[in-house]
Steps between C-alpha positions, in 0.01 A plus 500: 500500500416420860733493798569128474590530133724795585681288759566229242620760251743630763633149564552455126694826489725366776571184303317268740456155351345306787270555798466252787174515687165380622177671391193608694217743436695810608779432248281357221501816283881480494502133407235560235714772342808279488318264260553760227874516569797277420590498869493144632312424820590223742241377748681397818324281757558734794543878492819500707664298226413763240745731674763226539471409130529866398804524729667199337440644154631843602817360653610307192385744230589830665153628413220604735273211600124555492221332697130586526238369742155592623395692811456378857644150550669511159695807606570380853623164370748694286650674804764237585625504141524880506690497831735232364581713195546811712747328734715393203456819294327333202334736247129418468170663414220357714154591368198442722134549423297694753132552579319803353653830604179616668493186718858513627493511879155345525619146577322365195551155350866423425629840608843525659724802545789350309696825464487543876577136569816501286625846591814380678614258229438662163729751338194709416126451461215663310124498550366621164225759549477641147508301177696781330791435740558143380770573236698720740469254789605201292802683359606615846447154647732329253761770545490479880504118503806466277725788604704573809450223752251291307180367650127433468250775421130445571222645282149459648228571243128516590275319255314819404832662403580201279157539333509880465573658162835673465463815289855528374764226523859609475779292651774724643842475337690572820458536875600788721425458869617789713543287812654194332839550338710183550876548486668291232853636464731470798655811655844554347664603828362195682617264225846657514507434877406136445780445250753675726406272790508193275854585398604508868299194608675169566188287558205640300176309438201574279170382650255470211129527576191462286542855373791385283262272307208744497716778355647264236844575642633143500739551208638828638540364853686191377731718291563724801579203726744349251668823396580600859520141633233544766340187656119479485242355736125526455179520695228245427339739250840567344559137400577512129711814513806276459542147360546245778834384361646850457830523688384826658164374628488384860138413558189627676517694826252497785347274763474216251798598289846353458730540804786614277277767340411640841866485603592697189259774605628498858870516409470747213641849544264635231147380419323626187133422563308517171123488465444338840299618799740378772200314640518248784503184288815607316668706774356423843764712676532824296769633734740232373505645147571850629760420766860565391414510133388730222134436413382617160124469457387531139124501441250669272270552800645768730264388778690170530841659541579531869170344610662194660871586489672835471723508190834674477423590138133514394452472124152555357431388144447214260764228536536450125588865442721528808711193419532612138628839613741362763644255246653802324733560797847349505639411843797302628358233731623155599251265665648163401607404851146569625351290220731211589401528866129480412565209267663312786194574717270339244694177542550503876150626587295304246184363656495124550185293474442144611193400297306179552565281192147360524365842394581773250759753617325826404825699491666260256179476302484878449861502376429220253174655381645847442807357327283297262258785426557716192764768557235773476238303695271666754510344848221611736541408867206507736526578873605266779784250521481458122591868463813471714616180330441675168681822590804318634533243224360651180770518233465835323620532141299726265156422640265666745437419866166621634357475850296698752767663714362798690157358581582127495168405344425129481327391180698747287700264281237330283313813382827694467654224289183493292520875441870478420439222247220695331725806488797305360354190332838403350663467842477208739312579823504280811314562827646335811274484806424302812192287552351780708548780249400272211155456649457876522515547124467162332173624351711695251591173329163547331598848381829368367319225315236735360747758373790279394737630766734202510679580824620202701440436870717327762345420837735425789281275711586452867151495651553814708503876477873445507637843589262545793558141610874563498453817706286308749769232520766754590292737710235281664690172534295310239161614626332507159189712468284532186771386257389146414383472136328163541205471265692645206395364160670233293690717251497231234122524497513879500720482191266249339202721574666792325623280215871559554793256537612407851843395629580385854861494628562308822880525532804655333579190296192580292566873474706537181275293277186652651620859447584425137149362441356800685679750276514323164173633353341844502200388702365538849620217722434449871794347688484390863825446689488330839697688765568375852226641728757635747759631253644839594618788285 
């Protein structure tokens, strides 16, 4: 057995079923070895999208996503996908080929210091120097990626290590890392303090972040909210923690969130922040959530607690375990008046739009689309105005809402939806993007066609990089610079070229029938909706 074959054997031991990637000479031994395995390989059309596809698969399956590319430009092209996964805490193994060990540092053909380049946005990285270390490294990598605060782990493997003979292959049964011991169970004293404060609180709010979804704590958090009658708001990454129509859910917070959700945070006397970083997009004034209120910050990553806002009660641990433990406590709390107050805010502070009837109203379209999707459908929003319209108007039931939150990476939605569909082929998957982000990853329509990934794609076409154009409207008095998308292709011909059905929607009168045609069959369909060029979020 050589090193490449050992790597494949390790992936089999971890239950990996699919690898997204792009080959090159430095990773060829690995891709040769996979031919003798049942692991399925998916050739993406750009390396960055290998990471996005692995991310989409990981987020809907709960398993670690895997991608593998070659050295040099293959590895550097992967960087944006790695950084995107790191920002949103997505568990991934990113394998890169590397030049021969003896040539590292010589600036030879297709050499790049990928471990150095990604140092600040991987959870951990390995440069394999000895073929005998492969089983240990692979076992550690999967453990690190999928425990604690999850994230991408990079494994850089020189070609000579992949070709070297491994004398004895034994895959470790367990991992013990002296310097890495993530806390799972919450501290009993701290949990007791939280419940004591909750009993006294008159206006408590749970702010659910992406960590609620990553820790599979949705069921426990919902039970907690309903048992103790605590209203819930979410960050962008926490969308999905509560159904949209739940009486206790009051929307997304942040710069682009619902006014009544932000007001709930401001007026609360107790905020339970769960699995959220208190970053600027969700809380741009951290002092507001600490002033005159009890702040509980619950997170599996102790480094995040207190980084942006000092909590009254820090609580380190996995949200699923903590909520399950706190549910055992009986308290006497009455928050009905507070719930009624927030309900009145949702009516009095609801955002009003005045859409042009000659175009599609993207907000109304998102509501219709998400309502007509299967209850467990996967909705993947890209970045830009389409993301904000999606976050504000998506109707959550039992499905999944995916987007690039921390990094805000354009071009994410199509490969992520493709990966999600390949990971859960029985679920509906829809990517929603703008005409700018679509052109960043439309090449993956070929991958979807080749591998039978029947995700669907909606393009909100307004002829601009809409979010930047809107910022330039507000900040620079309509002085538009480098945002005009003139020269974009005819999407009907793009669809024809890829052999997929095409639907164009010009106004809301056409929307219902068009959405039904779009969703009726399990096939890839490209839908273009025409949005007013100057529409605002």
